[in-house]
PDB file of N, CA, C and O in Angstrom:
ATOM      1  N   LEU A   1      28.528   7.918  11.365  1.00  0.00           N
ATOM      2  CA  LEU A   1      27.633   8.068  12.498  1.00  0.00           C
ATOM      3  C   LEU A   1      28.327   7.516  13.726  1.00  0.00           C
ATOM      4  O   LEU A   1      28.767   6.366  13.738  1.00  0.00           O
ATOM      5  N   THR A   2      28.421   8.328  14.747  1.00  0.00           N
ATOM      6  CA  THR A   2      29.028   7.896  15.999  1.00  0.00           C
ATOM      7  C   THR A   2      28.039   8.150  17.126  1.00  0.00           C
ATOM      8  O   THR A   2      27.529   9.259  17.286  1.00  0.00           O
ATOM      9  N   ARG A   3      27.778   7.104  17.904  1.00  0.00           N
ATOM     10  CA  ARG A   3      26.879   7.238  19.038  1.00  0.00           C
ATOM     11  C   ARG A   3      27.567   6.665  20.262  1.00  0.00           C
ATOM     12  O   ARG A   3      28.474   5.843  20.137  1.00  0.00           O
ATOM     13  N   ALA A   4      27.144   7.090  21.439  1.00  0.00           N
ATOM     14  CA  ALA A   4      27.819   6.695  22.680  1.00  0.00           C
ATOM     15  C   ALA A   4      27.621   5.223  23.029  1.00  0.00           C
ATOM     16  O   ALA A   4      28.545   4.591  23.540  1.00  0.00           O
ATOM     17  N   ASN A   5      26.436   4.659  22.766  1.00  0.00           N
ATOM     18  CA  ASN A   5      26.125   3.321  23.265  1.00  0.00           C
ATOM     19  C   ASN A   5      26.211   2.208  22.234  1.00  0.00           C
ATOM     20  O   ASN A   5      26.197   1.035  22.606  1.00  0.00           O
ATOM     21  N   ASP A   6      26.297   2.534  20.966  1.00  0.00           N
ATOM     22  CA  ASP A   6      26.371   1.489  19.947  1.00  0.00           C
ATOM     23  C   ASP A   6      27.019   2.045  18.683  1.00  0.00           C
ATOM     24  O   ASP A   6      27.366   3.224  18.615  1.00  0.00           O
ATOM     25  N   ASN A   7      27.177   1.182  17.688  1.00  0.00           N
ATOM     26  CA  ASN A   7      27.823   1.585  16.445  1.00  0.00           C
ATOM     27  C   ASN A   7      27.019   1.013  15.271  1.00  0.00           C
ATOM     28  O   ASN A   7      27.407  -0.002  14.692  1.00  0.00           O
ATOM     29  N   PRO A   8      25.892   1.665  14.918  1.00  0.00           N
ATOM     30  CA  PRO A   8      25.062   1.126  13.840  1.00  0.00           C
ATOM     31  C   PRO A   8      25.798   1.157  12.506  1.00  0.00           C
ATOM     32  O   PRO A   8      26.592   2.059  12.239  1.00  0.00           O
ATOM     33  N   ARG A   9      25.517   0.147  11.666  1.00  0.00           N
ATOM     34  CA  ARG A   9      26.143   0.068  10.351  1.00  0.00           C
ATOM     35  C   ARG A   9      25.077  -0.290   9.336  1.00  0.00           C
ATOM     36  O   ARG A   9      24.068  -0.909   9.675  1.00  0.00           O
ATOM     37  N   GLY A  10      25.299   0.094   8.107  1.00  0.00           N
ATOM     38  CA  GLY A  10      24.368  -0.257   7.047  1.00  0.00           C
ATOM     39  C   GLY A  10      24.717   0.474   5.764  1.00  0.00           C
ATOM     40  O   GLY A  10      25.771   1.098   5.642  1.00  0.00           O
ATOM     41  N   ARG A  11      23.805   0.377   4.819  1.00  0.00           N
ATOM     42  CA  ARG A  11      23.977   1.039   3.521  1.00  0.00           C
ATOM     43  C   ARG A  11      22.732   1.845   3.219  1.00  0.00           C
ATOM     44  O   ARG A  11      21.640   1.545   3.701  1.00  0.00           O
ATOM     45  N   PHE A  12      22.919   2.873   2.412  1.00  0.00           N
ATOM     46  CA  PHE A  12      21.758   3.653   2.017  1.00  0.00           C
ATOM     47  C   PHE A  12      21.913   4.130   0.585  1.00  0.00           C
ATOM     48  O   PHE A  12      23.025   4.292   0.082  1.00  0.00           O
ATOM     49  N   THR A  13      20.791   4.348  -0.055  1.00  0.00           N
ATOM     50  CA  THR A  13      20.738   4.905  -1.402  1.00  0.00           C
ATOM     51  C   THR A  13      19.721   6.033  -1.384  1.00  0.00           C
ATOM     52  O   THR A  13      18.607   5.863  -0.889  1.00  0.00           O
ATOM     53  N   LEU A  14      20.102   7.178  -1.920  1.00  0.00           N
ATOM     54  CA  LEU A  14      19.187   8.307  -2.052  1.00  0.00           C
ATOM     55  C   LEU A  14      19.017   8.620  -3.527  1.00  0.00           C
ATOM     56  O   LEU A  14      20.000   8.698  -4.263  1.00  0.00           O
ATOM     57  N   LEU A  15      17.773   8.800  -3.965  1.00  0.00           N
ATOM     58  CA  LEU A  15      17.501   9.271  -5.320  1.00  0.00           C
ATOM     59  C   LEU A  15      17.097  10.727  -5.215  1.00  0.00           C
ATOM     60  O   LEU A  15      16.182  11.079  -4.470  1.00  0.00           O
ATOM     61  N   LEU A  16      17.788  11.570  -5.969  1.00  0.00           N
ATOM     62  CA  LEU A  16      17.525  13.005  -5.926  1.00  0.00           C
ATOM     63  C   LEU A  16      16.970  13.485  -7.256  1.00  0.00           C
ATOM     64  O   LEU A  16      17.290  12.942  -8.313  1.00  0.00           O
ATOM     65  N   ARG A  17      16.140  14.502  -7.186  1.00  0.00           N
ATOM     66  CA  ARG A  17      15.584  15.116  -8.390  1.00  0.00           C
ATOM     67  C   ARG A  17      15.739  16.625  -8.253  1.00  0.00           C
ATOM     68  O   ARG A  17      15.445  17.201  -7.206  1.00  0.00           O
ATOM     69  N   ARG A  18      16.204  17.254  -9.328  1.00  0.00           N
ATOM     70  CA  ARG A  18      16.338  18.712  -9.316  1.00  0.00           C
ATOM     71  C   ARG A  18      15.004  19.326  -9.710  1.00  0.00           C
ATOM     72  O   ARG A  18      14.474  19.033 -10.781  1.00  0.00           O
ATOM     73  N   THR A  19      14.464  20.170  -8.852  1.00  0.00           N
ATOM     74  CA  THR A  19      13.207  20.861  -9.114  1.00  0.00           C
ATOM     75  C   THR A  19      13.487  22.354  -9.220  1.00  0.00           C
ATOM     76  O   THR A  19      14.625  22.794  -9.053  1.00  0.00           O
ATOM     77  N   ALA A  20      12.465  23.112  -9.493  1.00  0.00           N
ATOM     78  CA  ALA A  20      12.618  24.572  -9.558  1.00  0.00           C
ATOM     79  C   ALA A  20      13.057  25.135  -8.205  1.00  0.00           C
ATOM     80  O   ALA A  20      13.691  26.188  -8.149  1.00  0.00           O
ATOM     81  N   GLN A  21      12.723  24.435  -7.115  1.00  0.00           N
ATOM     82  CA  GLN A  21      13.093  24.887  -5.769  1.00  0.00           C
ATOM     83  C   GLN A  21      14.464  24.367  -5.334  1.00  0.00           C
ATOM     84  O   GLN A  21      14.938  24.723  -4.255  1.00  0.00           O
ATOM     85  N   GLY A  22      15.105  23.539  -6.148  1.00  0.00           N
ATOM     86  CA  GLY A  22      16.412  22.979  -5.803  1.00  0.00           C
ATOM     87  C   GLY A  22      16.355  21.462  -5.764  1.00  0.00           C
ATOM     88  O   GLY A  22      15.355  20.867  -6.167  1.00  0.00           O
ATOM     89  N   TRP A  23      17.415  20.833  -5.284  1.00  0.00           N
ATOM     90  CA  TRP A  23      17.500  19.371  -5.230  1.00  0.00           C
ATOM     91  C   TRP A  23      16.636  18.843  -4.098  1.00  0.00           C
ATOM     92  O   TRP A  23      16.624  19.402  -3.001  1.00  0.00           O
ATOM     93  N   ARG A  24      15.909  17.755  -4.373  1.00  0.00           N
ATOM     94  CA  ARG A  24      15.033  17.127  -3.390  1.00  0.00           C
ATOM     95  C   ARG A  24      15.285  15.619  -3.374  1.00  0.00           C
ATOM     96  O   ARG A  24      15.517  15.012  -4.420  1.00  0.00           O
ATOM     97  N   ILE A  25      15.240  15.025  -2.190  1.00  0.00           N
ATOM     98  CA  ILE A  25      15.299  13.565  -2.076  1.00  0.00           C
ATOM     99  C   ILE A  25      13.909  13.040  -2.400  1.00  0.00           C
ATOM    100  O   ILE A  25      12.935  13.406  -1.742  1.00  0.00           O
ATOM    101  N   VAL A  26      13.812  12.175  -3.421  1.00  0.00           N
ATOM    102  CA  VAL A  26      12.515  11.634  -3.813  1.00  0.00           C
ATOM    103  C   VAL A  26      12.360  10.175  -3.397  1.00  0.00           C
ATOM    104  O   VAL A  26      11.251   9.641  -3.433  1.00  0.00           O
ATOM    105  N   HIS A  27      13.458   9.517  -3.002  1.00  0.00           N
ATOM    106  CA  HIS A  27      13.378   8.133  -2.520  1.00  0.00           C
ATOM    107  C   HIS A  27      14.578   7.854  -1.633  1.00  0.00           C
ATOM    108  O   HIS A  27      15.694   8.284  -1.923  1.00  0.00           O
ATOM    109  N   ASP A  28      14.338   7.134  -0.553  1.00  0.00           N
ATOM    110  CA  ASP A  28      15.400   6.745   0.385  1.00  0.00           C
ATOM    111  C   ASP A  28      15.253   5.257   0.660  1.00  0.00           C
ATOM    112  O   ASP A  28      14.195   4.809   1.103  1.00  0.00           O
ATOM    113  N   HIS A  29      16.304   4.487   0.401  1.00  0.00           N
ATOM    114  CA  HIS A  29      16.325   3.068   0.767  1.00  0.00           C
ATOM    115  C   HIS A  29      17.483   2.879   1.735  1.00  0.00           C
ATOM    116  O   HIS A  29      18.632   3.178   1.407  1.00  0.00           O
ATOM    117  N   THR A  30      17.178   2.386   2.920  1.00  0.00           N
ATOM    118  CA  THR A  30      18.190   2.173   3.946  1.00  0.00           C
ATOM    119  C   THR A  30      18.077   0.747   4.464  1.00  0.00           C
ATOM    120  O   THR A  30      16.977   0.263   4.732  1.00  0.00           O
ATOM    121  N   SER A  31      19.209   0.078   4.605  1.00  0.00           N
ATOM    122  CA  SER A  31      19.211  -1.270   5.177  1.00  0.00           C
ATOM    123  C   SER A  31      20.335  -1.374   6.197  1.00  0.00           C
ATOM    124  O   SER A  31      21.403  -0.784   6.031  1.00  0.00           O
ATOM    125  N   SER A  32      20.077  -2.127   7.244  1.00  0.00           N
ATOM    126  CA  SER A  32      21.088  -2.306   8.283  1.00  0.00           C
ATOM    127  C   SER A  32      21.972  -3.501   7.938  1.00  0.00           C
ATOM    128  O   SER A  32      21.539  -4.444   7.276  1.00  0.00           O
ATOM    129  N   ALA A  33      23.200  -3.441   8.394  1.00  0.00           N
ATOM    130  CA  ALA A  33      24.146  -4.540   8.176  1.00  0.00           C
ATOM    131  C   ALA A  33      24.005  -5.542   9.312  1.00  0.00           C
ATOM    132  O   ALA A  33      23.596  -5.181  10.415  1.00  0.00           O
ATOM    133  N   SER A  34      24.340  -6.794   9.044  1.00  0.00           N
ATOM    134  CA  SER A  34      24.300  -7.794  10.114  1.00  0.00           C
ATOM    135  C   SER A  34      25.392  -7.527  11.133  1.00  0.00           C
ATOM    136  O   SER A  34      26.446  -6.975  10.816  1.00  0.00           O
ATOM    137  N   SER A  35      25.122  -7.920  12.331  1.00  0.00           N
ATOM    138  CA  SER A  35      26.083  -7.695  13.427  1.00  0.00           C
ATOM    139  C   SER A  35      27.219  -8.676  13.381  1.00  0.00           C
ATOM    140  O   SER A  35      28.112  -8.627  14.227  1.00  0.00           O
TER     141      SER A  35
END
């Protein structure tokens, strides 16, 4: 991720499940890193 005014950092985890319609994100956990 690149932005003009800052440089956010962090970690994320996505849990995906395959359904009849295709892959779907069923859970998102995102945390920011300390500056």
